[in-house]
C-alpha positions as CSV (number, residue, x, y, z in Angstrom):
1,X,0.0,0.0,0.0
2,X,1.4,3.2,-1.0
3,X,1.1,6.4,1.1
4,X,0.6,9.7,-0.6
5,X,2.0,12.6,1.3
6,X,0.6,15.9,0.4
7,X,2.7,18.8,1.2
8,X,1.0,22.2,1.4
9,X,2.7,25.4,0.6
10,X,3.7,27.3,3.8
11,X,2.8,31.0,3.7
12,X,4.4,33.4,6.1
13,X,1.9,35.9,7.5
14,X,3.1,39.4,8.4
15,X,1.2,41.7,10.8
16,X,1.6,45.5,10.1
17,X,2.1,47.3,13.3
18,X,-0.4,50.2,13.8
19,X,1.0,53.7,13.8
20,X,1.8,54.9,17.3
21,X,-0.9,57.5,18.1
22,X,0.7,58.3,21.4
23,X,-0.8,58.2,24.8
24,X,-4.5,57.8,25.6
25,X,-6.4,59.0,28.7
26,X,-4.8,58.1,32.0
27,X,-1.5,57.3,30.2
28,X,-1.3,60.9,28.9
29,X,-1.7,62.1,32.5
30,X,1.1,59.9,33.7
31,X,3.3,60.9,30.7
32,X,2.7,64.6,31.2
33,X,3.3,64.4,35.0
34,X,6.5,62.4,34.6
35,X,7.8,64.8,32.0
36,X,7.0,67.9,34.1
37,X,8.5,66.3,37.1
38,X,11.7,65.5,35.3
39,X,11.8,69.0,33.8
40,X,11.3,67.7,30.3
41,X,8.7,70.4,29.3
42,X,9.0,69.6,25.6
43,X,7.9,66.0,26.3
44,X,4.9,67.3,28.3
45,X,3.4,69.4,25.5
46,X,2.0,66.6,23.4
47,X,0.2,64.6,26.2
48,X,-1.2,67.9,27.6
49,X,-2.5,68.8,24.2
50,X,-4.2,65.5,23.8
51,X,-5.8,65.8,27.3
52,X,-6.9,69.3,26.5
53,X,-8.3,68.7,23.1
54,X,-9.5,65.1,23.2
55,X,-10.5,64.7,26.9
56,X,-11.4,68.4,27.5
57,X,-9.4,68.4,30.7
58,X,-9.5,72.0,31.9
59,X,-6.3,71.8,34.1
60,X,-4.3,70.3,31.2
61,X,-5.4,73.2,29.0
62,X,-4.2,75.6,31.7
63,X,-0.8,73.9,32.1
64,X,-0.4,73.7,28.3
65,X,-1.1,77.4,28.1
66,X,1.6,78.1,30.6
67,X,4.1,76.2,28.5
68,X,3.2,78.3,25.4
69,X,3.1,81.5,27.3
70,X,6.5,81.0,29.0
71,X,8.2,79.3,26.0
72,X,8.9,76.2,28.1
73,X,9.7,73.0,26.1
74,X,9.4,74.9,22.8
75,X,8.9,78.3,21.2
76,X,6.8,80.9,22.9
77,X,3.4,81.2,21.3
78,X,1.1,83.7,22.9
79,X,-1.7,83.0,20.4
80,X,-1.8,79.4,21.4
81,X,-1.4,80.3,25.1
82,X,-4.5,82.6,24.8
83,X,-6.5,79.9,23.1
84,X,-5.6,77.3,25.7
85,X,-6.4,79.7,28.6
86,X,-9.8,80.3,26.9
87,X,-10.4,76.5,26.7
88,X,-9.4,76.2,30.4
89,X,-11.8,79.0,31.3
90,X,-14.7,77.6,29.3
91,X,-14.1,74.2,31.0
92,X,-14.6,76.0,34.4
93,X,-11.0,76.3,35.5
94,X,-11.5,79.9,36.3
95,X,-7.8,80.7,37.0
96,X,-7.6,80.3,33.2
97,X,-10.1,83.2,32.8
98,X,-7.8,85.3,35.1
99,X,-4.7,84.5,33.0
100,X,-6.6,85.3,29.8
101,X,-7.8,88.8,31.0
102,X,-4.2,89.5,32.1
103,X,-3.0,88.8,28.6
104,X,-5.8,91.0,27.2
105,X,-4.8,93.8,29.5
106,X,-1.2,93.5,28.3
107,X,-2.5,93.9,24.7
108,X,-4.6,96.8,25.6
109,X,-7.8,95.0,24.6
110,X,-10.3,96.1,27.3
111,X,-13.3,94.4,25.7
112,X,-11.7,91.0,25.9
113,X,-10.2,91.8,29.4
114,X,-13.8,92.6,30.6
115,X,-15.3,89.5,29.1
116,X,-12.9,87.1,30.8
117,X,-12.9,89.1,34.1
118,X,-16.6,88.7,34.2
119,X,-16.3,84.9,33.6
120,X,-13.7,84.7,36.4
121,X,-16.1,86.6,38.7
122,X,-18.9,84.2,37.8
123,X,-16.6,81.4,38.7
124,X,-16.1,82.8,42.2
125,X,-12.8,84.6,41.7
126,X,-12.8,87.9,43.5
127,X,-9.9,89.3,41.5
128,X,-12.1,88.9,38.4
129,X,-15.0,90.8,40.0
130,X,-12.5,93.6,41.1
131,X,-11.0,93.8,37.6
132,X,-14.4,93.9,35.9
133,X,-15.7,96.5,38.4
134,X,-12.6,98.7,37.7
135,X,-13.0,98.5,33.9
136,X,-16.7,99.5,34.1
137,X,-16.2,102.2,36.7
138,X,-13.4,103.8,34.5
139,X,-15.6,103.5,31.4
140,X,-13.0,101.7,29.4
141,X,-15.6,99.7,27.5
142,X,-18.4,102.1,26.6
143,X,-19.9,104.6,29.0
144,X,-19.0,104.4,32.7
145,X,-21.3,102.1,34.5
146,X,-21.0,103.0,38.2
147,X,-24.0,101.0,39.3
148,X,-22.8,97.7,37.7
149,X,-19.3,98.4,39.0
150,X,-20.7,98.7,42.5
151,X,-22.5,95.4,42.2
152,X,-19.3,93.7,41.0
153,X,-17.4,95.1,44.0
154,X,-20.2,93.9,46.2
155,X,-19.7,90.4,44.7
156,X,-16.0,90.5,45.4
157,X,-16.9,91.6,48.9
158,X,-19.2,88.6,49.3
159,X,-16.3,86.3,48.3
160,X,-14.2,87.8,51.0
161,X,-12.3,90.6,49.5
162,X,-12.3,93.5,51.9
163,X,-11.0,96.0,49.3
164,X,-14.1,95.1,47.2
165,X,-16.2,96.0,50.2
166,X,-14.6,99.5,50.6
167,X,-14.8,100.2,46.9
168,X,-18.4,99.2,46.8
169,X,-19.1,101.5,49.7
170,X,-17.3,104.4,48.1
171,X,-19.3,104.1,44.9
172,X,-22.6,103.7,46.7
173,X,-22.0,106.4,49.4
174,X,-24.6,109.1,49.2
175,X,-26.0,110.7,52.4
176,X,-29.0,111.8,50.3
177,X,-29.5,108.4,48.5
178,X,-32.4,106.0,48.8
179,X,-32.9,103.9,51.9
180,X,-31.7,100.8,50.0
181,X,-28.6,102.5,48.7
182,X,-27.7,103.7,52.2
183,X,-28.3,100.3,53.6
184,X,-26.0,98.7,51.0
185,X,-23.4,101.4,51.7
186,X,-23.3,100.6,55.4
187,X,-23.3,96.9,54.8
188,X,-20.3,97.2,52.5
189,X,-18.3,99.3,54.9
190,X,-19.1,97.2,57.9
191,X,-18.1,94.1,56.0
192,X,-14.8,95.7,55.1
193,X,-14.2,96.5,58.8
194,X,-14.9,92.9,59.7
195,X,-12.3,92.0,57.1
196,X,-9.7,94.2,58.9
197,X,-9.9,97.2,56.5
198,X,-9.0,100.4,58.4
199,X,-10.8,102.5,55.8
200,X,-13.9,100.2,56.1
201,X,-14.0,100.8,59.9
202,X,-13.6,104.6,59.4
203,X,-16.4,104.8,56.9
204,X,-18.6,102.5,59.1
205,X,-18.0,104.9,61.9
206,X,-19.1,107.8,59.8
207,X,-22.3,105.9,58.9
208,X,-23.0,105.3,62.6
209,X,-22.3,109.0,63.3
210,X,-24.5,110.4,60.5
211,X,-27.1,107.6,60.5
212,X,-26.4,106.5,57.0
213,X,-28.0,103.1,56.4
214,X,-28.2,102.5,60.1
215,X,-29.7,104.4,63.1
216,X,-27.3,107.0,64.5
217,X,-25.2,105.7,67.4
218,X,-22.4,107.8,68.8
219,X,-21.1,104.9,71.0
220,X,-20.8,102.6,67.9
221,X,-19.2,105.4,65.9
222,X,-16.6,105.9,68.6
223,X,-15.9,102.2,68.8
224,X,-15.5,101.9,65.0
225,X,-13.2,105.0,65.0
226,X,-11.1,103.2,67.6
227,X,-11.0,100.1,65.3
228,X,-9.8,102.2,62.4
229,X,-7.2,103.7,64.7
230,X,-5.9,100.3,65.7
231,X,-5.6,99.4,62.0
232,X,-3.4,102.4,61.4
233,X,-5.8,105.1,60.1
234,X,-4.9,108.5,61.5
235,X,-8.4,109.9,61.1
236,X,-9.7,107.1,63.2
237,X,-7.5,108.1,66.1
238,X,-8.2,111.7,65.7
239,X,-12.0,111.4,65.7
240,X,-12.0,108.8,68.4
241,X,-10.3,111.4,70.7
242,X,-12.7,114.1,69.5
243,X,-15.8,112.0,70.4
244,X,-14.2,111.0,73.7
245,X,-13.5,114.5,74.9
246,X,-16.7,116.1,73.5
247,X,-18.7,117.9,76.2
248,X,-22.0,116.6,74.8
249,X,-22.8,113.4,73.0
250,X,-21.4,114.4,69.7
251,X,-18.7,116.6,68.1
252,X,-17.9,117.7,64.6
253,X,-15.9,115.2,62.8
254,X,-12.6,116.1,61.2
255,X,-11.8,113.9,58.2
256,X,-9.0,114.0,55.6
257,X,-9.6,114.7,51.9
258,X,-6.9,114.5,49.3
259,X,-6.5,115.5,45.7
260,X,-3.4,114.9,43.5
261,X,-4.2,118.1,41.7
262,X,-7.1,120.6,41.8
263,X,-7.8,124.0,40.3
264,X,-10.3,126.5,41.8
265,X,-10.9,130.0,40.4
266,X,-7.6,129.9,38.5
267,X,-5.5,128.8,41.5
268,X,-3.8,125.4,40.9
269,X,-2.7,123.2,43.8
270,X,-0.8,119.9,43.8
271,X,-0.9,117.3,46.5
272,X,-3.7,119.1,48.3
273,X,-4.7,117.5,51.6
274,X,-7.0,118.8,54.3
275,X,-8.1,117.4,57.6
276,X,-11.2,119.5,58.4
277,X,-14.8,119.6,59.5
278,X,-15.6,120.5,55.9
279,X,-14.5,117.3,54.2
280,X,-15.2,115.6,50.9
281,X,-14.6,117.2,47.5
282,X,-17.0,120.1,48.3
283,X,-15.0,120.9,51.5
284,X,-11.7,120.7,49.6
285,X,-12.9,123.0,46.9
286,X,-14.3,125.5,49.4
287,X,-10.9,125.6,51.2
288,X,-8.9,126.1,48.0
289,X,-11.5,128.6,46.8
290,X,-10.9,130.7,49.9
291,X,-7.3,130.9,49.0
292,X,-8.1,131.6,45.3
293,X,-9.8,134.8,46.3
294,X,-6.3,136.2,46.7
295,X,-5.0,134.6,43.6
296,X,-3.9,137.9,41.8
297,X,-2.2,139.2,44.9
298,X,-0.5,135.8,45.4
299,X,0.8,135.9,41.8
300,X,2.2,139.4,42.4
301,X,4.3,137.9,45.2
302,X,6.3,136.1,42.5
303,X,9.0,137.8,40.5
304,X,7.6,139.1,37.2
305,X,7.8,136.5,34.5
306,X,8.8,133.8,36.8
307,X,6.8,130.8,38.0
308,X,7.2,128.9,41.3
309,X,5.7,125.9,43.2
310,X,5.4,126.8,46.8
311,X,4.7,124.1,49.4
312,X,2.7,125.4,52.4
313,X,1.0,124.1,55.5
314,X,-1.7,126.1,57.3
315,X,-4.2,125.7,60.1
316,X,-7.5,127.5,60.4
317,X,-10.3,127.9,62.9
318,X,-13.4,130.1,63.2
319,X,-12.9,131.4,59.7
320,X,-9.3,132.5,60.2
321,X,-6.0,131.1,59.1
322,X,-4.1,130.8,62.4
323,X,-0.8,129.4,61.3
324,X,1.0,129.2,57.9
325,X,4.4,127.6,57.2
326,X,6.4,127.1,54.0
327,X,8.7,124.3,52.8
328,X,11.3,127.0,52.2
329,X,11.7,126.4,48.4
330,X,10.6,129.9,47.5
331,X,12.6,133.0,48.5
332,X,12.0,134.6,51.9
333,X,10.4,137.6,50.2
334,X,8.0,135.5,48.3
335,X,7.1,133.3,51.3
336,X,6.6,136.4,53.5
337,X,4.3,138.0,50.8
338,X,2.3,134.8,50.4
339,X,1.8,134.4,54.1
340,X,0.7,138.0,54.5
341,X,-1.9,137.6,51.7
342,X,-3.3,134.3,52.8
343,X,-3.8,135.5,56.4
344,X,-6.2,138.2,55.0
345,X,-8.7,135.5,53.9
346,X,-11.0,133.3,55.9
347,X,-11.1,129.5,55.5
348,X,-14.3,127.4,56.0
349,X,-14.5,125.1,59.0
350,X,-11.8,124.0,61.4
351,X,-8.7,122.0,60.5
352,X,-5.3,122.0,58.8
353,X,-4.1,121.6,55.2
354,X,-1.0,121.2,53.1
355,X,-0.5,121.9,49.4
356,X,1.9,122.9,46.7
357,X,0.6,126.1,45.1
358,X,1.6,127.0,41.5
359,X,2.1,130.7,41.3
360,X,3.3,133.2,38.7
361,X,3.8,132.1,35.1
362,X,1.5,128.9,34.7
363,X,3.9,127.0,32.3
364,X,7.0,127.7,34.4
365,X,5.1,126.8,37.7
366,X,3.8,123.6,36.1
367,X,7.3,122.6,34.9
368,X,8.6,123.3,38.4
369,X,6.2,120.8,39.9
370,X,4.5,118.6,37.3
371,X,1.9,116.0,38.2
372,X,3.6,112.9,39.4
373,X,3.0,109.8,37.2
374,X,0.7,107.2,38.7
375,X,2.4,104.2,40.4
376,X,1.6,101.0,38.4
377,X,-0.9,98.8,40.2
378,X,0.6,95.7,41.7
379,X,0.2,92.5,39.7
380,X,-2.6,90.4,41.1
381,X,-1.5,87.2,42.8
382,X,-3.1,84.0,41.9
383,X,-4.3,82.8,45.4
384,X,-7.6,84.2,46.6
385,X,-7.5,86.7,49.4
386,X,-8.8,86.0,52.8
387,X,-10.4,88.7,55.0
388,X,-7.5,88.6,57.4
389,X,-4.9,89.8,54.9
390,X,-6.8,92.3,52.7
391,X,-7.3,95.3,55.0
392,X,-5.7,98.6,54.1
393,X,-3.9,100.6,56.7
394,X,-1.9,103.8,57.0
395,X,-3.5,106.7,55.1
396,X,-6.3,104.5,53.6
397,X,-8.8,106.5,55.6
398,X,-8.6,109.6,53.4
399,X,-11.3,110.6,51.0
400,X,-9.4,110.9,47.7
401,X,-10.7,113.2,45.0
402,X,-9.7,112.1,41.5
């Protein structure tokens, strides 16, 4: 019997390896974390991009934006950084909204800055509320919206930003306003005081004293002035003493008002500051206006054709200037002439002031003492503020006239 052996053809089968599409899901997280930990930022870009675009991971979008913005692991790309921060913001990582409005601010794009500041605010970021309030109050996007700005500052206040409370109170403050507005004013200032804001305590004391948004209460006014004093506000100390030594249950308050520059009836003053019973812008203008009645005579004290900036300090009571001193920058003849002329005029209220008066030739006087450039605002830190570290101290109790 014969056997038939059938041999089949042997075929080798080959498997084509799929293209490496990189990491997926959790492996991308591990890859990105490892790369960042080792300082290999270039290796972190791709997995972060996958997590941001494919998995819509907000924090990955944020970290990717930082790499693009800072040029870590590759070329700096501000356009991609902005897009990634926007994605992070839209995915409810609201620190991304903050970074995006900071970029817009650097570009001078107030509309985009406002848009993302509002989104940050909606996400519970007090800095966003503060920034949006500032933009609207300054009228940088359309007409000034004081009412909406006040609401945004109140939102920041509610999140725990004491500065937001004081700014809300400042915008709302109106002794002749509606009952609701006065109540909001007091609430804002009182919340600021609770948050260790010296200015908040000072303004709350004024509300108690004048019955703004709360029934008048001299004892509580005195107590809040003391709190303001302890937080470093000179006006708080001064008025606490006035109320403590008053013969009756009350005394006229003396509060400080400041203006970087002010002109009244042709007389220009720089760094005008008055602590007086006539406070606020109206009181400051009345005080400068009293000096301005002698403007022509004051200008004649200056050498013909010359222009000077003379720093003076003066005290006044019962309508009379009782003391006047100069900083000595003008000549003795000029200072003597100025003092003689100013003592001829009355000054409203009781208190003391200081200012730099521009006399003589306007252009030369202005050149002698130009308006100082504004100090840039500090960059906002990322961590949210807590009430215990947001209070203002020092001269924060003054009423500033812009």
